[in-house]
N, C-alpha and C positions, 0 to 999 in steps of 0.2 A: 264795492265792499259788501253791500247787502246781498248782491247776487252771489258773491263768493260764499257767503254764509249759507244762502239757500242751496247753492251747489254742494257745499260740504254736507249739509244736512241731508240732501237728496242721496248723495253718494253713501252717506252713512246709513240711511234708511234702506237703500238698495242692497248694500252689502249685508245688512242685518237680515233682510228678507231672503237673500240667497243662502245665507248661512242657515237660516231656519229651514229653507226648502231642502238644502243638501242634508241637513241633520234629519229632517223628516224622512227623506228617501232612505237614508242609512238605517234608521230605526225600523222602517217598513220592510226593508230587505232582510234584516237580520233573522227573523223567524223562519223565512224560507230556507236560508242556508242551514240553520240549526236543525231543520227537519231531516237533513241528509248527513249530519256530522256523526263522528264516532261517539258511541255512547259510553266510552270509558272502560273498555276491556271486558264487558260482561256479556258479549254477544253469544258465546258458546260455552255452555255449562256442562261439565263432565261429572257424572255421578257414579262412583263405584257401587255396585249392588251389594246388598247385605250378605250375600252368600260367599263373598270373596274371603279366602283363608288369610288369617293374619300370620300364619307360620307355614313353612314349606319344608318337607323332609328332604335332606341333602340328596341331590341327584335325581329327584323325582319331578314329574311334570304336573302342573296345576293349571286350571282354567280360571282366568280373571275376567269378570264381566263388568261392562261399563255402559251407561246410558248417556247419549249426547243430545242436548236440547238447545235449539236456536232461540235466543231471546230478541233477535232483531230481524224481521222479515225483509229488510232492505239490503241485507248482505247475504252472500252465498259462501258456504264453506267449501273450499277447493281441496285442501289437503289437511290431514290431521295425523300427527306423529306421536306414538306412545313409546317411551323409553323405559325398559325394565330396570329394576334396582340392581345396583352392584354388578356382580358377574352373572346374573341371570341371562338366559338366552331364550329369545322368542322363537318358537318353532312353527307356529301356525296361528291363523286368525279366522274367525267367522264374522263377515261384514255384510252390509247391505248389497243387494244385487247391483252389478255394474261397477263395483268398487275394484280398483286395481291395488295390489299389494307390492311393496318393495321386496327385494330378494331376502329370503329366509333360508336357514336360521341366521339370526343376527341379534345384537343387543337391543335394537329398536325396530319398529315397523312403521312405515308411512302409508297411510290410506289415501289414495287419490280417488276422490268421491265423484259420483255422477252429478249432473247439474241439479238434480232434486233428490237428495237422499232421504227426504222426509224428516220430520221432526215431531217427537224425538225418534232416534234410531239407536239400535243396540250393537255393541261390539264385544265379541268374546275372543280373548287372546290366550293362547297356550304358551306357557313359559317354563323352561327347565331350570330348576334351582341349581346353584353351584354345589360342588362336593365338599366345600368347607363352610363352617358356620359363618354367617354374615347377616347383615340387616341393611335395609335401604328403603327408598320410596320410589314409586312410579312418577314420571314427569311427562309433561305435555308440551307440544308446540304446534302451530297451525299456520295455514296460509288461506286467506279469504279474499273476497272480491275487492275490498277496500283497504285492508290493513293486515298485518301479521301478528302472531303471538297474542291473540285476544282470548283464546280458550283458557278456561280456568276451572279448577275443581269446585264442586258445589260446597265443600267444606275443607277438611284437611286432606292432603294427598294420601293415596293408599300406601301404607307401609307394610312391609313383609320382612320377617326374620326367618333364617334358615336354622333348622335343628338337626342334630345328628351329624354323621360323617359317612362318606362313601368308603368302601373297603375293597380289598383285593382278595382273590381266592385262587389257589392252584386248581385248574380243571384238567391239566395234563401233568400228572405226578412224575417226577424223575425216576427212572428205573436203573437197575444195575448195569454198568458198562465198564469198559476198560479205560485205563489212564490215557489221556490225550485223545479221546474219541468223543464225538458229539453226544451229549447226554440227551436222551429222548424219553418219551413216555411209553417206551416199549423196551423189552429186554435187549441188551447188547447193542444199543444205538440203532434201533429200527424205528421207522415212523409210527405214530405221529410225534410232533415236537412237543417239548415242554411248553405249557401255556398257562397264562394268568388271566382270569376274568376280572373285569372292572364291574363293581356292583354298587347300587345306590344304598341309601341308609336302611332300606327295608330288606336288603339282601338280594333284590332282583337284578339281573344283568342289565348294565347300561346298554342302550341301543347303539350299535356301531355307527349309525348315521347321525347321532347327536353331536352337536357342535363342540361341546366340551370334552366328550369322551375321545374324539378323534385327535385331540391335541395333548393327551396325557402321556408322559414318558414314564415307563415302568423299568426299574433297575433290579437286576438279580445280584445277590452276593451270597457268600458262604455264611450260614448262620452258625453251625458248629464246624470247627476246623481244627481237629486234634493234631493234624500233621503239619500245620503251617503251609498248606497247599495253596495254589493259585488258581483262581477261576478266570478263564479266558474265553474268547469268542464273542458273540454278540450278546452282551449282558445288559444292554439298554436299548429299548425299542419304543417308538411312539405307537400308542395303542388306539385302535379304532373300536373300543369296547372290549377287545380281547388282545392281549399281548402274546405273540408267538416267538419263542426263542429257538432258532434252528440249529445252533452249533456251540452252546456253552460246553467247556471242557475243564477237567480237573487233572492236574499233573502228578498226583500222588495217590497211592492206594489208601483206602480207609473208609470209614462210615461217616456220611455227611448229611446235612439237610440245607436247603436253600431258603433265603429270605427274599421276598419281593416287596419293593417299596415304590411309592409315587407321591409327589407333593399333594398334601391335603387328603390322602387316603390312609385308612388303617392298614398296616402292613400285613403280610401273610407269610406263613412258614410251611414249607413242603413236608412231606413224609421223609423219614430217613431212607437213605439208599446207599448201596455199596459201590465203591470204585475198586476194581480189581486190577492187578498188574497185567493179567492176561486172561482172555476168555477164548476157548477153542471149542469148535463144534466136534462132536464125536462122529467122525467119518474115518473108518479104518482104525487109526490110532486115536486115543482119547486122553491127551495129556495137556497140562498147562503148568507153567513154572514162573518163578520170579526170584530175584536175589537182591540183597542189600550188602553193605560192607561187612555185616556181621552174621547174616543168616541167608541160607538158600532153602527154597521149598519147592516141591512139585507134587502134583496130583495125577493119578492115572486111574482109569476105570475101564471096565469091559465095554467094548463098542455097543452103543445103543442107538436106535433110530430116534431122530428128533430131539436130541439132547446136546448139552454143552457142559464143559467143565471150566471152572474159574479158580484162579489162585491170585492172592495178593498178600503183601507183607506190610505190616504197620497200620497206623491209624486207629488202633484199638488197644486199650490197656485193661487187664484184669489179673487177679491172682487167685490161687486156690488155698483158701484159708490163710495160714501164715507162710506158705511156700512161695518164695519170690522167683519170678521168671527171669531168665537171663537173655532170652532170644527175642527177636521181633515177633509180634503176633502174626500167625499165618491165618488168613481168612480164605476159605475155600468152599466149594459147593458143586453140586450137580443139578442142572436146571433143564426144564423143558423149553420149547421154543417160545413160550409166552413169558418165561422168567419164573415160573413156579418151581420151587425147590423139590427135587426128587429125593425125599428124605430117606426112603428105604433102599436106595441104590447103594451098594457097597463100593468103596473107593479106597485106594492105598495112597497114603500121604507120607512123604519123607520130609524131615526137617533137619537140616545140617547146620550146626553151630560152628563158627570159624575157630581155628586153633587159638587165636588170641583170646577170644571170649571163653572158650573151654578151659584154657589154662588158668585164666584169672578166677574162674569158678572153683578150681582146685578141689574136685570131688571124684571119687572112684566111679567107674562106669556103672557099677551096680546102683549108685545113688541117683543117677540121672533119671528123671521122671518127666511125664508130659502133662501139663496143665491144660485142661480142655473145657470148652464152654458150648452148651447146646440148649436150645429151647425145649428139647425133649429130655426127660430124665434119663440118666445112664448110671451103670455101676461105677463106684469110685473106691479108691483106697480109703478105708475107714479113717475118719478124723480130718479129711481134706475137703469135704463137700461144702458147698455154699451157694449163694445166688449173687447175681450182679445184673446191671442194666447196660445193655449195649444198643445204641441207636434207638433209645426209647422203649426197647422191649426187654422183658425179664429173661434171664438165662440161668440155667443150672451150671455149676462149676465143680471141678474136682480133678484129682490126679487119676489118670486112667489105670485100670487093672490090666495085668498081663493077659493076653488073649487066651492062654491055656486055662485060665480060670473062668472064662465065659462059656456058658451053656450053649452049644451049637443050635439047640432048638429055639433059643432066644437071642439072636444076634444083637450085638451092641458094639459101640466104639470101644476099642481096646488097643493097648500097646503091644505091637507085634515083635519088635526087636530093637536092640541098642548096639551100636558099633562105634569103635574109636579107630580113626585112621592113623597111619604112621606119623602124619604131621600134627596129630593131636586133635583134629576136628572130630566132633561127636555127631553121629547121625541117629535120629530116632525115627522109626517107621511104625506107623499105626494105621489101623483100619477105621474108616469113618463111614457113616451111613448118610452122607449128604449134609452133615452138620457143618457149621461155618467157621469155627475158630479153634485154634490150638497153639500152644507154644511150650518150649522146653524150659 
């Protein structure tokens, strides 16, 4: 029994000593392990420089600068990723020598760093602001030799807001052409094509290589549509900084303008342009014509080199003081190869009103007159003159004088003759000097 007690005490003492020894070893080893442990996520500090802009103009590029500092010499930073706010796009970066960049342009950029990038080191990132107003913050992630995602901002993350809005602008204005023919930026459907430029908030063209500009869809539509016409062809294209429309077409004669729109962009409106029923070059014969269910019109001119004649019915409405027109408006003209109007060139135009319309008007042939509109002043029957706006331009209006009252030394548009056919149709023939509109 005494031995058992001594044995028990011995064992108790031995275990107590071993416990103390093990505890002592554990306490002794702990500092050595702590010397290589994670210091709690503050190893890599990223500081935005004071020059960084807090705002960015829509569609423009800015440089954002950062300083990276290593607070733990026992770890090595292998990769550092910067992610731009919102829909910003990173297009380039200036980094320490030997650093590899991920593919750009992209919303984020990953820096694969050399074994010793130095500390601190600087990073300059070029980012393109989106075209719509937005705001957001830059974010970070990293990979180092012991752990990941330990990089953090020195204070608050860098925040950026977008001001203004990108816009569209016609750089290839639509020119006069015939119905159902491709509308180009040259007379009578000749190259180049109608084009719309994408611009940043300052009005500068967006670079076609920019990530955001290359994914923007621009859509064309009729802004003014007095005839209820239809715009067909390629009316929506994805733009690489500039949208080119190769074959938009309009199916009815008239005066129109086009609207261009894109998501997040301020829309644009083209100049007014004329769609004619027919355009014919002056080679030998020089005539063009068109007809509707109520009106027929034609133009003829003496053969001239490098010119064309055009005729169209409808799409425009005007009156001469209180005199109301009964026919469709006839739009006509004589043009050179570039689409410039040859205003001094004489032409003969006939306008025939169908029997049904002529009979419903119920007026003697003597009372039939021709209401005319021109940007150039012309002699009119007293009391019938006025002004109107056609296609955004001011025009003089009035009933034409008979040609025998016009001084030959000062040629002007005038009414040459009136005729009534056996079926009751009325034809008015007048002389024009390249002016564009007239109706009976």
